[in-house]
N, C-alpha and C positions, 0 to 999 in steps of 0.2 A: 922230567922233574915235576913234582906235584906243585900246583898253585894253591896257596892257602886262601880260604874264604873267611874273611873276618868281618865283624860288624862295623859298618862305616860310621863316620860322624853323623849324628842324628839331629843336629841343629841346636838352637838356643836352649840351654839349661837342661837338655835331655842327655842322660848318661847311660841309660840301660833300656832294655825292652824284653819282651817275651816272644819266643818262637811259637807262633800260633800254628803254623802248618808248613810242612815241607812239600813243595810242589814237585820235587824230584826225590827219588829214593836212592839209597846206596847201590852202586852198580849201574845206575841209569846213565846213558850218554847225555851230555849237555852241550849246548852251543854257546859261544861267547855272546853275552848280552841277554841270555835267556833267564827268566826269573827262576830263582831256586827256592826261596822261602818267603813266607809272610811274617813280618816282625811287627808286633804291636807295642807302641810306646804309650806314654801317658798323654800324648797329643793326637796320635793318628796311627793308622796301619799302613805300612809301607812294604815294598818288595825289595829283596836283596838279589842282585843279578850276578851271573857268572862273568868273570873277567877273562876266561879262556875256555876253549873247548876241551872235552875229555870225558872221563868217567868220574862220577861223583862218589865221594866217600863221606858220609854224614858222621860228624863228630858229636854234636850236641843234639839231643832229642827234642821233639815237640814238648811244649810246656816249660822248657828250661828258661830261666831268667839269665840274660847275658848282657854284659857291659860292652861299651864301645871298644873296639879293638880285639874282642874275644874271638878265638878261633872256633868256628862252628862247622867247617867242612874242609875237605881238600878235593882238588880236581886233578886226577892223574891222567897220564897219556893213555889214549885208547889202545888196548892191546890188539894185536893182529895175529891171524893164523898164518900158516905157511903160504896160503894163496894170496895173502895181502889183504884179505877182508877182515873186518873187525871180528875178534873172537867172541864167543858167547860169554857173558858175564858169569863168573864163578858164583855158585850159590852163596848167598849171604849167610854168614854164621848167625845162629840164633842168639839174640841179645836178651839178657835177663831183664825182666820187668820193663820192657820197652813201652813207653807210653803209647796209648791208642792214638790213631790219627783222627779220631772223632773228637769233638769238643769235650772238654772235661765236664762230665755230668755226674754228680754224686746223688744217688737216690738214698733216701733214708733207709737204714738197715731193717730187714724184715725180722720179725720176732721169731724165736725158736718155735718149731712145731710142737704141738702138745704130745705127739707120738715120739719125738726125738729128744725132747727136753730131758736132761739128766735129773733124776730125783734128788731133792735136797736131803742130805743125811740128817736124821733126827738124833736126839740124845740116846746114848746106849742105856740098856736097863740098869746097869750099875750106877750111872750118873743120876737116873731118875730116883733110884733108891736112896742115894746120898742126899739128894735134895729133900726127899719126903720124910726121912727118919727123924730130924731134930725135934719136931713137935707133932702131936697127934692132929689129925685132920679135923677141922671144925665140923659141926653137924651140917648136914646138907641143907641148903636153902635155895630158893629160886634165884637164878642168875640171868640177867638180861644181857645176852651176848650181842656185840655189834654186828651189823650186817656185813657179810663178806664184801671186799672191794670188787668193783667191776672187773670183768675178765680181762679188759685191756689196760687196767691201771698200771702205770709204770712202763708201758711199752713204748719204745722209740716211736716218734712221730705222732704221739697223742698229747693232749694237754687238757686241763680242766675246762669243761664247757665246750670242748671241740674234739670229739673222739675221731680224729682223722686217722684212717688206717695208713700205715707206712707206704703202701703201694699207691696211695692217692695223691702223693706229693712228689715233686721232683726238685732236687737241689742242684743248681748250676753255679759254678765258680764265677764270681763277678770278674769281668774282663778288666784289663789294665785301663782301658779307655773309660769304661763305666765308672771305675773307682775314682779316676781323675775328675770326670764330670761331676760326680757327687761331691768330691772335696772342694772343687772350685765354686760350685753353686752355694754350698754352705759358707765358704769363705766370703763370697760376695755379699751374702745376706748379713754376715756378722760384721764385716769391716766397712761397708758403705752404707750411707743413709739413703736408701733407694726410695724414690718417689716416682709416680707415674702420672702423666697428663695425657688427656685424650682429645681427639677432634674427629670430625667426619669430613670426607672429601668427596665431592661430586665429580665422578670420573667420566661424565658424559662427553666432554670435549676431548679428553685424552683418548678415550676409546674410539671416538669418531676419527680423530687424526690417525690413530694406529690402523684402523680399518682402511682408510684411504691410501695410506702409503706403505702398508706392510709388504705387499708383493714386490714393489719397486725397491724397497729397502733390502729385502732378502736377495733380490737379483743383483743389486749393486754391491752389497757387503758380504754376501754368503752366509749370513746369520739371520735368525728371526728377530723381530722387533718385540722384545719381551717387556713385560711390565716392570720386572725387577730392575732392569737396566734404566728405565725411565725414572723410577723411584730413586735409584742410585744417583742419577744426574741431578735430580731435584735436591737430594740430601747434600750433595757436594756443594751446590750453590748456596744452600742455606747454612752450611758450615762455614763458608767464607764470610757470610754476614754475621755469624755468631761463633767465633773461633773457640770460645770457652767450652762449647759442647764437644769440640774435637780435642780437648786437652785432657790431662791426667794428673794425678797427685803422686808425687814421689817424696815420701818423707814429709818434710815441712815446705816443700817447693811445689809450685804449679808448673807443669811442663806443657808449653804451647807448641803443638806440632805444626810446622809450616806446610806439610803435605798431608793429604788425606789418604790413609791406607785403609781401605774399606773391607771390613769383614762381612762375609755372606754366610749365614748359618745354613748348613746342609744336613739333612737327615739321611743317615746311612743305616745299614743293617746292624752296624756295631754301635751306633749312638750318634749324637749330634757333634759335628765338627764345624769349625769356623775358618775356612781358608780365606786368605787375604788378597784382595785386588790392590796391588801396590800402585801408588801414584794415581789413584782414581780421579783426582782433580785435574789431571792433565790428559784425560782420555775422552774421546768422543763417545756418543751413545753406542755406536757400532763396536768400538774397542771395549767398552764396558760389557756389552752383551757377549762378545766373544770370550773375554776373560772369565766372566761369571759362569758361562756354560762349560768352558774347559775345566775350571776348578771343580765345579759340581760333579762332572763326570769322573774326574780323577779321584775325588773323594769317595764316590760310590764304588769305584773299582778298587779302592785301597791302594792307589798309586800316588798319593800326595807325598811330596818331598817335605822334609822338616821346615825348610824356608817358606813353604806355602802357608804355614800357620802362624808365623811370627810377625810381630810388629804392628798389628792392627790398631787403629786409633778410634774407630767408630764402627758399629755393626748394624746390619739390617737383617731381620728375621721375618719370614713369611709363613704365618700359621694359616693363612687363607687357602693354601694349596690343600690343606686337610679339612677345610670347612669351618675353621674357627671364626666366630663372629667378633670376639674381643678377648684380649688377654693382657697380662702385665709382664712383659719380658724381664728377665733377670740380666743384670749387667755382665759383661764379659771382662773381668778385671785385667789390667788396670784402667780400662776405658771408662769414660764418665757418662756415656749414654748409649742407648740402643733403640732403634726404631722398629716397631712391630707393625707389619702389614697384616690385613685380614681379608676375609671373603668379600667379594663384591656382590651386593644384593640390591635388587630393585626396591626402592623405598619411596613412600609419599613425602614430598618436601614442598615447602612454600616458595614460589617464585613469582615475583611481581603481583602479589595478591592472589595468586591462584595455586591450587594444590596440583602438583604434577608428579609423575613417577620418574625417578632418576636412579642411575646405577651409583650406589654409595658404598664407600669403604670406610669403616672405622679404623683409625690409626692410633697408636699409643707410643709415647716416648717415655721410657724409664730412664732416670738420670740420678747421678750421685749428688744429693743436695748439699754435701759438704763443699762442692765445687761450683755447681750450677744452681743459680737462684731460680725460683719459680717463674719470674718474668722472662728470663733468658730461655728457659725451656719452652714456655708457652709461645713466645714470639718465634722461636726456631720452628716449632711445629706449624704455626700459622704461615710462615714463609714457605714451608714445604707444600702446604695446602694451596697457597696462591699460585705457585709454579705449576702444580699438577692440574688445577682447575682452569688455568689459562696457559696451556703448554707453549704458546708463542713466546711467553716470557722467558722460558728456558733457552730458546734459540737466541733471543735478543739479550739475555742476561740482564733483565730489568725487573 
């Protein structure tokens, strides 16, 4: 008896997705637990796996938008020949207008060739006669005729001032995730009063501590001692001191979250996603590092579960991995604030009346000024700075 493959529950407020790619084709043998397809929702890309072994029959093609519970495939029992070995799969019947397994790319249409373009029919001689007979033609006089239009005027793919040939552009359908990113960023800009405050952090002590204990930390905990997890720990302690930065607005109410569910922005080939480290305030640095690395890897592999993206209360984003010196991060609604990390650069700074070179990072806190006052934002960021410049304070929580 065939086992139906249906779209599973996709998490908070997600009701549909798009079949990006079938990882198996009709007639292919599959094993229980084996990924069958990639499904893109407005929050992430995820895999749908087989619940049983057998041969796959694809019902819905790539590119099709499907809702939770939709039937997309069936898994039938593997056929056997007389010797008991699996029989060869019957040739798959040709399907009309089956979507390509390549990403949907629409190139601008090419103009008709001058050799093949059909001539435009002109008026018949009789019609010309009927138009010309009512009145005698006026005496000939000089006529200034307009210059003929450019040869490519009106061609698809061209516009005034930019005569781009159709074969010089490529049109790609915007993915579901990219459309959602665009919508949410515009929504954040439109609905929140976003302001950004900046500071600089001397990371000399933190980097020295990391260098001294990095190998022992890896040997003890099985993970690296990453900067993001150290920043996460500092942010958690600063949020305890300034809980309004961890709050959100719901209608006319302020929601104060008792726990810190920390979003970590991750860049993937499909766009930026923000998986959430739940209960970050109850985790050690090693636990934070392990959770962050695991979520980031699943995000890049397209294996995030819907619950991995829900319920964040505060976000950290690190543009420094790409070389960014400074930026103004945009809020991740409905959160009230986001902390931006940047590149570490050796800079001249004044210390005890002398100019010395220190590894410095510029940091930015964007916040919703409807909820967070400037004083609260600035003192939160100063607290993060204090903890990272004197990392012993993180261990002692002072």
